[in-house]
Every structure is written in C-alpha cells, then in structure tokens.
SEDRENMI-745742 format. One line per field, with one value per residue (C-alpha): residue number from 1; x, y, z; chain. Coordinates in Angstrom, 1 decimal. Layout:
num: (NUM; ...) $
X: (X; ...) $
Y: (Y; ...) $
Z: (Z; ...) $
cadena: (A; ...) $
This chain:
num: (1; 2; 3; 4; 5; 6; 7; 8; 9; 10; 11; 12; 13; 14; 15; 16; 17; 18; 19; 20; 21; 22; 23; 24; 25; 26; 27; 28; 29; 30; 31; 32; 33; 34; 35; 36; 37; 38; 39; 40; 41; 42; 43; 44; 45; 46; 47; 48; 49; 50; 51; 52; 53; 54; 55; 56; 57; 58; 59; 60; 61; 62; 63; 64; 65; 66; 67; 68; 69; 70; 71; 72; 73; 74; 75; 76; 77; 78; 79; 80; 81; 82; 83; 84; 85; 86; 87; 88; 89; 90; 91; 92; 93; 94; 95; 96; 97; 98; 99; 100; 101; 102; 103; 104; 105; 106; 107; 108; 109; 110; 111; 112; 113; 114; 115; 116; 117; 118; 119; 120; 121; 122; 123; 124; 125; 126; 127; 128; 129; 130; 131; 132; 133; 134; 135; 136; 137; 138; 139; 140; 141; 142; 143; 144; 145; 146; 147; 148; 149; 150; 151; 152; 153; 154; 155; 156; 157; 158; 159; 160; 161; 162; 163; 164; 165; 166; 167; 168; 169; 170; 171; 172; 173; 174; 175; 176; 177; 178; 179; 180; 181; 182; 183; 184; 185; 186; 187; 188; 189; 190; 191; 192; 193; 194; 195; 196; 197; 198; 199; 200; 201; 202; 203; 204; 205; 206; 207; 208; 209; 210; 211; 212; 213; 214; 215; 216; 217; 218; 219; 220; 221; 222; 223; 224; 225; 226; 227; 228; 229; 230; 231; 232; 233; 234; 235; 236; 237; 238; 239; 240; 241; 242; 243; 244; 245; 246; 247; 248; 249; 250; 251; 252; 253; 254; 255; 256; 257; 258; 259; 260; 261; 262; 263; 264; 265; 266; 267; 268; 269; 270; 271; 272; 273; 274; 275; 276; 277; 278; 279; 280; 281; 282; 283; 284; 285; 286; 287; 288; 289; 290; 291; 292; 293; 294; 295; 296; 297; 298; 299; 300; 301; 302; 303; 304; 305; 306; 307; 308; 309; 310; 311; 312; 313; 314; 315; 316; 317; 318; 319; 320; 321; 322; 323; 324; 325; 326; 327) $
X: (310.4; 311.0; 312.7; 315.3; 314.7; 311.6; 311.2; 308.2; 307.9; 307.3; 309.8; 310.8; 313.0; 315.3; 316.4; 319.5; 320.1; 324.1; 323.4; 326.4; 324.9; 323.8; 324.4; 323.6; 322.5; 321.5; 318.5; 316.2; 317.9; 317.5; 320.3; 318.9; 319.6; 319.1; 319.2; 318.4; 314.6; 312.8; 316.2; 317.5; 319.8; 322.2; 323.1; 326.4; 324.5; 321.4; 321.5; 318.4; 318.4; 315.4; 313.9; 315.2; 313.5; 314.4; 313.1; 314.0; 317.6; 317.1; 316.4; 319.2; 321.8; 320.3; 320.7; 324.3; 325.2; 323.6; 320.7; 316.7; 315.4; 312.2; 310.3; 306.3; 306.1; 303.2; 304.4; 301.7; 301.4; 303.6; 307.3; 309.3; 307.3; 308.0; 311.6; 311.8; 310.8; 313.2; 316.2; 315.1; 315.1; 318.6; 319.8; 318.8; 315.6; 312.5; 309.4; 306.8; 305.2; 305.6; 301.9; 300.8; 298.1; 296.4; 295.9; 297.9; 301.9; 305.1; 306.5; 309.2; 311.6; 313.6; 317.2; 318.7; 322.4; 324.4; 328.1; 327.7; 324.3; 320.7; 317.3; 314.6; 311.3; 309.1; 305.3; 303.7; 301.3; 298.5; 299.0; 296.8; 298.5; 298.0; 299.8; 300.3; 299.8; 303.8; 303.9; 306.2; 306.7; 309.8; 312.7; 312.2; 310.4; 311.9; 309.4; 310.3; 308.9; 305.5; 302.8; 299.8; 297.4; 299.3; 298.2; 296.1; 298.2; 300.9; 298.2; 297.9; 301.7; 301.6; 298.9; 300.8; 303.6; 301.8; 300.6; 303.7; 306.5; 308.8; 308.9; 310.9; 310.7; 312.8; 310.9; 313.0; 310.6; 310.2; 308.6; 305.4; 305.5; 307.6; 304.8; 302.1; 304.1; 304.5; 301.1; 299.4; 301.2; 301.8; 301.0; 303.5; 306.5; 304.8; 306.2; 309.4; 312.3; 315.0; 314.4; 316.5; 315.9; 318.6; 318.5; 316.0; 313.7; 314.0; 313.3; 310.4; 309.0; 309.3; 308.5; 311.4; 314.0; 316.2; 319.9; 321.5; 321.3; 321.5; 318.3; 316.8; 317.4; 316.0; 312.5; 312.3; 312.8; 310.7; 307.9; 308.2; 311.4; 313.8; 316.9; 317.3; 320.0; 320.1; 322.8; 323.8; 325.9; 329.5; 329.4; 328.5; 326.1; 324.5; 322.9; 320.6; 320.9; 320.1; 324.4; 323.5; 324.3; 327.2; 328.4; 330.4; 332.3; 331.9; 333.5; 336.3; 335.2; 338.2; 337.6; 335.8; 332.1; 330.4; 326.2; 325.3; 321.9; 321.2; 323.6; 320.8; 319.6; 322.5; 323.6; 320.0; 319.5; 323.0; 323.1; 319.3; 321.4; 324.6; 321.7; 320.0; 323.7; 323.7; 326.1; 325.6; 323.7; 326.5; 328.8; 326.5; 326.4; 330.1; 329.3; 326.4; 327.9; 331.2; 329.0; 327.5; 331.1; 331.1; 327.6; 328.4; 331.5; 328.9; 325.5; 322.3; 321.9; 322.8; 325.6; 328.3; 326.6; 328.8; 328.8; 329.4; 332.8; 333.5; 332.3; 334.2; 337.5; 336.7; 336.4; 340.0; 341.3; 339.2; 341.4; 342.1; 339.8; 337.0; 335.6; 332.4; 332.6; 330.4; 328.2) $
Y: (46.9; 43.9; 44.7; 41.7; 43.7; 45.2; 46.5; 46.9; 49.1; 52.6; 55.3; 58.6; 61.1; 60.9; 64.0; 63.1; 65.6; 64.9; 65.5; 66.5; 66.6; 63.6; 60.2; 56.3; 54.6; 50.8; 50.7; 48.1; 45.6; 48.3; 50.8; 54.1; 57.7; 60.4; 64.1; 66.9; 66.9; 70.3; 72.2; 73.6; 70.7; 71.4; 70.1; 70.0; 69.3; 68.5; 66.3; 65.4; 62.4; 61.9; 58.7; 56.1; 53.7; 49.5; 49.1; 52.2; 51.3; 47.9; 49.3; 51.8; 48.8; 46.8; 49.7; 50.0; 46.9; 47.1; 45.0; 46.9; 47.8; 50.1; 50.5; 50.2; 53.2; 55.2; 59.6; 62.3; 65.1; 67.1; 69.1; 66.3; 63.3; 64.9; 64.9; 61.6; 60.2; 62.9; 60.9; 58.3; 58.1; 59.8; 56.5; 54.8; 53.3; 53.3; 55.0; 53.9; 52.0; 54.6; 56.0; 59.7; 59.5; 62.9; 64.5; 62.5; 63.7; 61.4; 59.9; 62.4; 61.1; 62.3; 60.1; 61.2; 60.9; 59.9; 58.6; 55.7; 54.7; 56.1; 55.7; 57.3; 59.0; 57.6; 58.6; 56.1; 57.4; 55.5; 55.4; 52.1; 49.4; 47.4; 45.0; 46.7; 45.6; 43.9; 44.0; 41.4; 39.6; 40.6; 38.6; 39.2; 40.8; 41.9; 42.9; 44.7; 47.3; 48.7; 50.4; 48.8; 50.2; 47.8; 44.8; 43.2; 44.0; 41.4; 38.9; 40.2; 39.8; 36.2; 35.4; 37.4; 35.1; 32.1; 32.6; 33.6; 31.1; 32.4; 35.5; 34.7; 36.3; 38.0; 38.9; 41.2; 42.3; 45.6; 46.3; 46.0; 42.9; 41.4; 42.0; 40.6; 37.5; 34.4; 32.4; 36.2; 35.9; 32.3; 32.3; 34.9; 32.6; 29.9; 31.4; 33.4; 31.9; 33.9; 35.7; 38.2; 39.1; 39.7; 37.2; 39.3; 39.5; 36.0; 35.0; 37.7; 35.8; 32.5; 33.5; 31.5; 32.0; 29.9; 31.3; 28.8; 30.8; 27.3; 26.7; 29.8; 29.1; 25.9; 26.7; 29.8; 27.8; 25.6; 28.2; 28.3; 30.2; 27.9; 30.0; 32.1; 34.8; 35.7; 38.5; 38.7; 42.4; 41.9; 38.6; 38.4; 36.4; 33.4; 31.7; 28.3; 27.0; 24.3; 23.4; 23.4; 26.2; 28.8; 31.8; 34.6; 37.6; 41.0; 42.6; 44.4; 48.7; 50.5; 53.2; 54.1; 54.0; 57.1; 55.6; 52.3; 53.2; 50.7; 48.3; 45.5; 46.8; 47.0; 43.5; 41.4; 43.9; 42.8; 39.2; 39.0; 41.2; 38.8; 35.7; 37.3; 37.7; 33.6; 33.4; 30.9; 32.0; 32.1; 33.6; 36.3; 36.8; 37.9; 40.8; 41.8; 42.4; 44.1; 46.6; 46.9; 47.5; 50.5; 51.9; 52.2; 54.8; 57.4; 59.3; 57.8; 54.3; 54.7; 57.4; 54.5; 51.7; 50.7; 49.4; 45.7; 46.6; 48.4; 45.2; 42.7; 45.0; 44.7; 41.1; 40.4; 42.0; 40.8; 39.8; 35.8; 35.2; 36.8; 33.4; 31.4; 28.1; 25.4; 25.4) $
Z: (73.9; 76.3; 79.4; 81.6; 84.8; 85.8; 89.5; 91.5; 94.5; 95.6; 95.0; 96.7; 97.5; 100.6; 102.3; 104.1; 107.0; 108.6; 112.2; 114.2; 117.9; 118.7; 120.7; 120.1; 122.9; 123.5; 125.6; 126.4; 124.1; 121.0; 119.4; 119.4; 117.8; 120.5; 120.3; 123.1; 123.6; 123.0; 122.0; 118.9; 117.0; 114.4; 110.9; 108.8; 105.2; 104.1; 100.8; 98.5; 96.6; 93.5; 92.6; 95.6; 97.3; 96.8; 93.5; 92.0; 93.4; 92.3; 89.0; 88.5; 89.4; 86.6; 84.0; 85.2; 84.7; 80.9; 81.4; 79.6; 83.1; 84.2; 87.1; 87.8; 90.7; 91.5; 91.6; 92.5; 90.4; 91.5; 90.7; 93.0; 91.0; 88.0; 89.0; 90.0; 86.7; 85.1; 87.3; 86.4; 82.5; 83.4; 84.9; 82.2; 83.4; 81.6; 83.3; 81.0; 83.9; 85.6; 87.1; 88.0; 90.1; 90.5; 94.1; 96.1; 97.3; 95.9; 99.1; 100.1; 103.3; 106.2; 106.8; 109.9; 109.3; 112.0; 111.1; 108.5; 109.4; 109.0; 110.5; 108.1; 108.7; 106.4; 105.7; 102.6; 100.2; 99.1; 96.1; 94.1; 92.2; 89.4; 86.4; 83.3; 79.8; 78.7; 75.5; 75.9; 79.2; 80.9; 82.3; 85.9; 88.2; 90.8; 94.1; 96.9; 99.4; 99.1; 101.6; 103.3; 100.4; 97.6; 99.7; 97.4; 94.5; 96.0; 94.6; 91.3; 90.8; 92.4; 89.9; 86.9; 87.8; 87.4; 84.8; 83.0; 83.9; 81.5; 83.9; 86.8; 90.0; 92.7; 96.1; 98.4; 101.1; 102.7; 106.3; 105.7; 103.3; 106.1; 108.6; 106.6; 107.2; 104.7; 105.1; 103.5; 100.8; 100.7; 96.8; 96.7; 97.8; 95.8; 92.7; 93.8; 92.1; 94.4; 97.6; 99.9; 103.5; 106.6; 109.3; 111.5; 109.3; 108.4; 112.0; 111.7; 108.6; 110.2; 113.8; 114.5; 117.0; 114.8; 114.5; 112.5; 109.4; 107.0; 108.4; 108.5; 104.8; 104.2; 106.4; 104.1; 101.0; 101.6; 101.9; 97.9; 96.5; 94.5; 95.9; 98.7; 100.3; 104.3; 104.7; 108.3; 108.2; 108.6; 109.1; 105.1; 103.3; 102.9; 100.1; 99.4; 95.7; 93.7; 94.7; 98.2; 100.9; 100.7; 102.4; 101.1; 103.4; 102.8; 100.4; 102.3; 102.5; 100.5; 102.5; 105.7; 105.0; 104.4; 104.4; 104.6; 102.8; 100.0; 100.7; 101.2; 97.3; 95.8; 96.7; 95.7; 92.3; 91.5; 92.4; 90.3; 87.3; 87.1; 87.3; 84.5; 82.9; 83.3; 86.8; 89.2; 92.1; 94.6; 92.1; 91.1; 95.0; 95.1; 92.2; 94.3; 97.8; 95.4; 94.2; 97.8; 98.9; 96.3; 97.2; 101.3; 99.8; 98.5; 99.9; 98.6; 97.6; 93.8; 93.9; 93.4; 92.0; 89.1; 85.5; 84.8; 84.0; 87.0; 89.0; 87.0; 87.6; 91.6; 91.5; 89.4; 92.3; 95.0; 98.2; 98.5; 101.5; 99.3; 98.2; 98.5; 101.1; 101.9; 104.8) $
cadena: (A; A; A; A; A; A; A; A; A; A; A; A; A; A; A; A; A; A; A; A; A; A; A; A; A; A; A; A; A; A; A; A; A; A; A; A; A; A; A; A; A; A; A; A; A; A; A; A; A; A; A; A; A; A; A; A; A; A; A; A; A; A; A; A; A; A; A; A; A; A; A; A; A; A; A; A; A; A; A; A; A; A; A; A; A; A; A; A; A; A; A; A; A; A; A; A; A; A; A; A; A; A; A; A; A; A; A; A; A; A; A; A; A; A; A; A; A; A; A; A; A; A; A; A; A; A; A; A; A; A; A; A; A; A; A; A; A; A; A; A; A; A; A; A; A; A; A; A; A; A; A; A; A; A; A; A; A; A; A; A; A; A; A; A; A; A; A; A; A; A; A; A; A; A; A; A; A; A; A; A; A; A; A; A; A; A; A; A; A; A; A; A; A; A; A; A; A; A; A; A; A; A; A; A; A; A; A; A; A; A; A; A; A; A; A; A; A; A; A; A; A; A; A; A; A; A; A; A; A; A; A; A; A; A; A; A; A; A; A; A; A; A; A; A; A; A; A; A; A; A; A; A; A; A; A; A; A; A; A; A; A; A; A; A; A; A; A; A; A; A; A; A; A; A; A; A; A; A; A; A; A; A; A; A; A; A; A; A; A; A; A; A; A; A; A; A; A; A; A; A; A; A; A; A; A; A; A; A; A; A; A; A; A; A; A; A; A; A; A; A; A; A; A; A; A; A; A) $
C-alpha cells in the first residue's frame, strides 16, 4: 500500500495520574510540581491511554483527517505492546511497520496530571530501528521523538530521504534529538521539508539567546529546512515559508482546557496533513492550531483529534482575529 503519511517514533502507553494535593512553585527560575515528601499523596483517578507518543499521535491525527497513514515503531512482546498495536489499527493507522522485539518491554509512562498541565515520568526501552522496505515510497515521512538507542538510525532516515526526493520529510524533534544538536544531525536537517519546535527548543538547538522569533526561524532555516514553524505557547505560532514569515494566534479555547498533552503534536501533524491535501503552509498551520484547540479539551493526545469535516467546520466559524499576519 502507498501511504501519504508515515510517522517514525517511539510508542507508549500513558497512565494519567490526576493529582489533587500538589502545588506549582517557581524555584530557581523553573516551574516545579511539588508534593509532600515521604508521605501518602492522594490522587483522584488513573486513566490509561494506549498507543500514544509523538509519532503515534501524529499518525492518528493524519488518519482522522483521511490520509492513508502508518507508523514505524517498536513494541515488546507483551500485553501492552499487543494492546498498542490493536489501538493503532482501531484508529485507522497501519501497524505494518511496527516491529515486536522479544525480551524487551513496551514503553509505559506515568503522567502526573495537575490542572491542565502534565509532568511525564519516562523510561525509554532501548529498541533498535531500521528503515523498512517500502513497497512504494511514502509521500511524507514524519520523524519525531526517539530514544538514545536510535541515534544512528537518524542518519538512515536522512539517507533514505536523500535517495528518494519524492518523499518529503517533516521533523518534529523530541528531547534527545534536541540534545544531540544540529551539527550531529546536519544530514537530517539538510533534507527536511518542514521543521517544528517551540521557541525554547529553537534556542537550545541553535545555542542562542535570541528572542526574536523571526530571526530564530531564519537561523533554523539556514540549517536546511525549507519551511520552519516555531510555536510560542499562548503567544501563538510562527511560520517561515516561501511566501515569508507569518504569525498565527492561538485558536481560542472553547472551554477551559482539560489537559494540554498532545497540543504540539496536533498542531504539527495536522499542518503536514493539510499541506499534503494541497493547502499553503500558513493556511495548513491554521488548521493545525484548530485541531490543537480541540485536543486540549480531552484527556490524552488523541481523544479529541478531529476529522477533516470537523476542522473545516471550526475554521468556517473562526473568530475574526484568527488570521495569519505577516511578520
């Protein structure tokens, strides 16, 4: 089968632990989640969400919008892994390239959920990755968060995209990929069609204290990506494409957010999906922000992902100030 959208990245089950007896503090310039030490801390509920992670979230978003989508990921030979595969298929995402690696546990993360924000306890299983033998090159590859054990695999992805220019690459780096820095992944940046990160991540990647978002996008673009998106939390998102630099505000929350988990994934993957559907990059980004506004109304990154029809319905009733403006 020919896929329009193939996401690459680690998959996990998230256990959302809703805290009721905690505090948010600002210490040493860092926001911190605080609970009582060496005590029994009550929680309200635990909700397990299967088959999530940046890549899985992106693949589900694309499938909901109507694009043939698949995931390249690794699971262990355990019940969690089998449940993740079934959940993917239930969401319309092919697990053709999901490999089971025996003797290893499927990733399982704990999400400390306090208010609308989350702190995630992660432990990445050391899976090995390799590029599959595609029957037909996909239209787009969407590369995102991978663990340290997949370090060399990034160069395989870059080599594949260089050898198959008909396949475009979207890159939304995770924590480890940001930590590696641009020099280590220069071959990957060189073949990237569209790049996504937030403002703080852009500063880390560039090793820069630059605060002007347009300059940050220009410096990321100089590394190779043709289109650069830099998000800035409540200040909205920014994009640099062939038509120039644009700013798009946040789509207003229809109700107070339940959980902000997955908003960035929804923004990035939906933007790519609408580029595949033929929209300009900044028009596609507007749809991405609409899907993100829906996602934060539910628990987990996939519950409130919308269909193409729903996104267009929200777009049709958008407020007058939800427009892309030139920077």
